N, C-alpha and C positions, 0 to 999 in steps of 0.2 A: 504492500501498501505505501502511496504518493506519500512524502513530507504531511502536503498541505492538511490532509484526513487527519493527519498520526494530529495536527496539532489542534484544529479547531472542530475534527467532530465527534464529539464525545456522546454519540449512537442516540439520543435522544431524540424526540421528533424535534421539537425547536430546535436546533440546529439540522437538523439535515431537513429541513423546509427552507432554511437561509443557504444552501446549494442550489449552486445555477447547474441547467441540463447536464452539461457535458462533465459536470463534477458527479451529477448521481448514475450516469451511463455506464464511464469510473467503474461504479460502486457496482454496482449491475452485471458490470461485465469481470469482475473480482470473484464474485458469490456466483458467476457462472463456471468461471476455471476452476476455483475450488473446489467446485461438485466434479467437473469433468477432470479433473486429476488423482481427489478420489479415487472416481470412479475405476481410473483408467490404467490408475496402481492394483486395486483390487483386478483386477475383468482379467486383464492383460499380461503387465510387469510382472509380480506374482508368483503366477503359473510356471513364466517362462523364465524367469529366474533359477527358480528347482529345476525345472529340465535341465536346465546351463549346469548344475552342479551337480547333477545326470540323477537327481533325484523325483520321480514318476508319481502323480497322484492326480485324483481328477476330480474328487468332490472341494471345492471351495471351501467346506468348514478345514479340510485335512492341509490344504493348500495353507491359511491365514496360520492352523494350529503351527507347523512346520516353519511360516514365516516367524513368528511369535517363537518359537524355540532358537531360531538365528538371531533373538535380539532386534529384530528391524524395527516391527512394530509392536506394542503393545495394546495386547484383543483387544481390551475392555474399552481403551478411548479409541479402536478403527473401530468399532463396532457405531461407537458415538460418532465417527465422522461420517460414515454410512446413511446411519440414521438422517443424520443431517445434512446429508446428500440428498436421503428418497425424500425428505424434505422441499427440500429447494427444488427440484427436478417436478413432481408432484403435486403440491399444494400449497402452491404462491397462497402468503398470510393471506390473511384478509383485513389484520391490523400489520400499522406502517408500524408500530411498536414490535410484534412479534419478529417481522421479517427486519429490524434496527438491533431484535437482537441475534437472528441469526449473521446477521453482518459481525457482528462485534466478538460472537461465535469466533467465525473463520478468520478475522485477523488476527484475533487472542489464540489460534492454532497455525498460522503460516510458520511459527519458526518448529513448530512438533512438525510439522507436513516436509519442513523446508530438511529438517535431518533424520528422515523416511525413505527420502530422496538420496541423500547423501549415501545415506546406509545401507540399501538398492546398490549405488553403481561399487559404496565401497567389496559388497559381496561379490557380486559381476568380476570386480578385475580378481577375485582370488582365484577365477577359473578365465579368464580370458584379459590380460595386461593389456590389450588395444585400448578395451574401453578405456574410457578418459570423461569427465564433469565435464569439460567445457562446450 
């Protein structure tokens, strides 16, 4: 999230209403990208990461259990992220206040998602040194 939002948005309705259309668009894009990243990691990356390590599994519950065992995720937090993603994708909040709480949760969780991505790259690098974060 850009510094302008970190300084001026306290996730209240009053501060949100002061944002212009382009700033609101950035927030909407942030929510969508958070949901997309969480979905992509869970649906595609984790299973392929295990495949790269020579671990075969088909059930998502197995994938998540093994990914947690490798200390890439905390399963309870991952389920929270998944639930939020589902809410963002399917249940547009009727109340602005609920939407702002979802946004705050996403912003507050950014560092944690970033750490998961770094752990994914570090794990993959064990099996293929050509993989880089750049």
